[in-house]
N, C-alpha and C positions, 0 to 999 in steps of 0.2 A: 503493500500500499504505499503511494507517495505522500509526501507532506500535504500536497494539496487535497488529497482524497481523505486524509485524517479528520478534517474538520466538516461540519455541516455545511453544504453548498448554499448559496444566496441567490435568490432570484430577484430583481429589481423589476416590478411590474409597474408601467408608467401609464396613467389613464390621462386621455385628452379628450375631456368632454365637460361642458360647463353644468350638466345637471347629474346630480347623485342618482336619479331615478331612472336615467336613459339606459337604453339598451347596450349601449358602450360600455357604462359603467357596470352593469349586470353581468356582461361577458368577461370584464376585467376581474370581478370578484370570483367569478366561476373559475377563471383562469389561475387565480392565486389559490384557490382551493385544490385545484388539482396538483399544482406544483407543490403545496404542503404536503399532499397525499404521497407524492413521489419523494418525499423527504427533504425538500427545500425549505430553508429559511425564507420567508417572503418579506421584501421590502417593498411596500405599496406606495407609489408616488402619484397623487392626484395632483397634477398641475394647477387646476384651477382651485381646489379645495385648498392649497398650500399658497395660493397667491402669487404664482411664478409670473414673472413680467417677461413676455416674449421679446420685447423690444430692445434691440441692440443700444449699447451706450458707450460712452467714451472709457470707462472703467475695464469694459469687457470687450473693446475693439482689438482685434489682433494687432500686434506689433511684429511685422515680417522680420524685423532686424533683431528681435529679442524673443526667443521662445520660451524664455524663462520668466516672462513678464507675470507679475502677481495680478491676477484678476481679482473681482470683487469678492467679499465673503461669501455672498449668496452662491456665486458660480463654483466656488471652490468647495462648498458643502455638497453641491450636487455632483461635482467631479468625483468626490470621496464616496459617495453612493455608488456611483458607477464602477468604480475601482474595487470596490467591496464586493460587488456581484459577479458571480460567475456567468450568469446568463441574464440578458434583458429581455422583456417582453412589453412591446408597446401596443396598446390597445386604442384604436382611435375610429371615427368615422371618416369615411373616404369623401374628400371636398375636392371638386375639380380634378379628380384621379390624383389626387395628393393628399398629404397630411394636413390638418388644420394648423391655422397660424401659430397657436400656442405651443404644438409639438415642434413646429419647424423652428419656432424661436427658440425652444429650449436646446434643439441641436445646434443653432447658430451661436448661442451664447456659451453654452457648456461644452459642446464637442470642439473645443477651440484649438488655436494653433499652439502647439507644444505640449498639448495634453492629448488630443485625439489624432492629431496628424502633425507632421513636420519633424519626426524624429525618424532616425535609420532604424530602431527597434521601437515599434509601436507599443505605447503603454497598455493599449486595449488588446494586443495581440493573444490569441486563443480563446477571446470570448465569443459567446454566440448571442444570436439576437433574433427573435420571433416578432415580426410584425402582423397584428391581426387588425385588418381593415374592414369595416362593416360598410356595405354599399347597398344603396337603395335599388340598384338595377337587379333584374330577376336573372335567375341562372341560365336561362336561355336566351338572354338577350346578346346579339352579336358584340356590343360594346365591351362585354366582359373580357374576351380575349384580349383586347387592346389595352384594357385597363390593368389586367395582370401584368403584361408586359411592361407597361409605363412604370407601375409601382415597383417592379422587381429592377428596372433599370436604375430608377432614381434612388430607391432605398438600399438594395443590395449593393449595386456596382457603385452609384455615385457616393454613397454615405459609408455602409457598413464596411465594405471590403477596402475603401480608401483608408478607413480608420483603423485597419488591422484585424478586424473580426475574422475568425476562421470559418465561421458559418453564419449565414443570412437567409431566413426563410420568410417569405411572404404567404401568409394565409388569407386570402380574400374570401369574406363571408357575405355573399349574396342575399337577396331576399330580406334585408333588414328593416323594410319599411312595410307598414300595415296596408298600404295601398300600392300595388305593384306599379312600376314606373319604366317606361321604355321610351326610345326616341325613334319616330318613322323615317322613312328614307328622305323626308323634306327637312328633316331636323326638328320636328315639332314634338314636344314632350307630351306622352301619353300617360295619364294616370288613372288607373283602374279602381273599381270599387274597393272599399275597404274590406279586408277579411274580418270575419268575428267568428265567436264560438268555437267549435272544435277545429275548424280550418286554421284559424288562428293559433290555437294551441300547438296544432301540428307543424305549423310553419316556423314557430319559434323554437319548437322542440328539435326540430332539424337543424336550426342554427347552433342551437346549443351542443348538439352532437358533433356537427362539423368542428366548432370550436374546440370541443373537448378533444377530438382526433388530432388536430393540429398540435395542441399543448402536450398531448401524451407522447406523440411521436417525437416532438422536439426535446421534451425531457428525457425520453429513452435514449436518444441519439448522444445527447449530452453526458450521459451516465456511462456509455460503453466507449466514449472516445478515449483515445490514449493520452 
């Protein structure tokens, strides 16, 4: 057993939604429970509840001539939580085929030069991340394939791998809206009738199941990794 394996592993679960009663927050809580069941200690970071400010400021602006720049105390506290985590799970609603502003701002301010990138030996090397994005599009909507590609390119290639993560997985959870949404050939948004009763319960049970499968597979891969 290695020194790393001798302690309880930590999962940083990051929630990016302004409502505690949202499906996103529910999915994050379920993910945290599954990780705890898999033996992880969970650090739950609710960006809105903790009052994180996603706006860049002078204190946290990168200095390309000084990778040892001392950033704000708030940012350093978040950096420590990332360093203390073996895995990161980010849960968010998909906005414009991307992440919400608060999650993007957290990455901009915290995953900063000299910390997450800019070193020959990345400080985040070996860590793994799961991105769980909830989308209003239905599973059979042709837009989903492109959405998955955009998210993987942006989040895995453009962010995670650039910052030294050894694995980045994008779990796209479609059918997250109670009213099915799609776009027709002319670009018009089509919103269907709200699902209710047993149909609604089945829809959200299916989303819960897909989220659980993503989390359990991710946790299992981490545990067997060398």
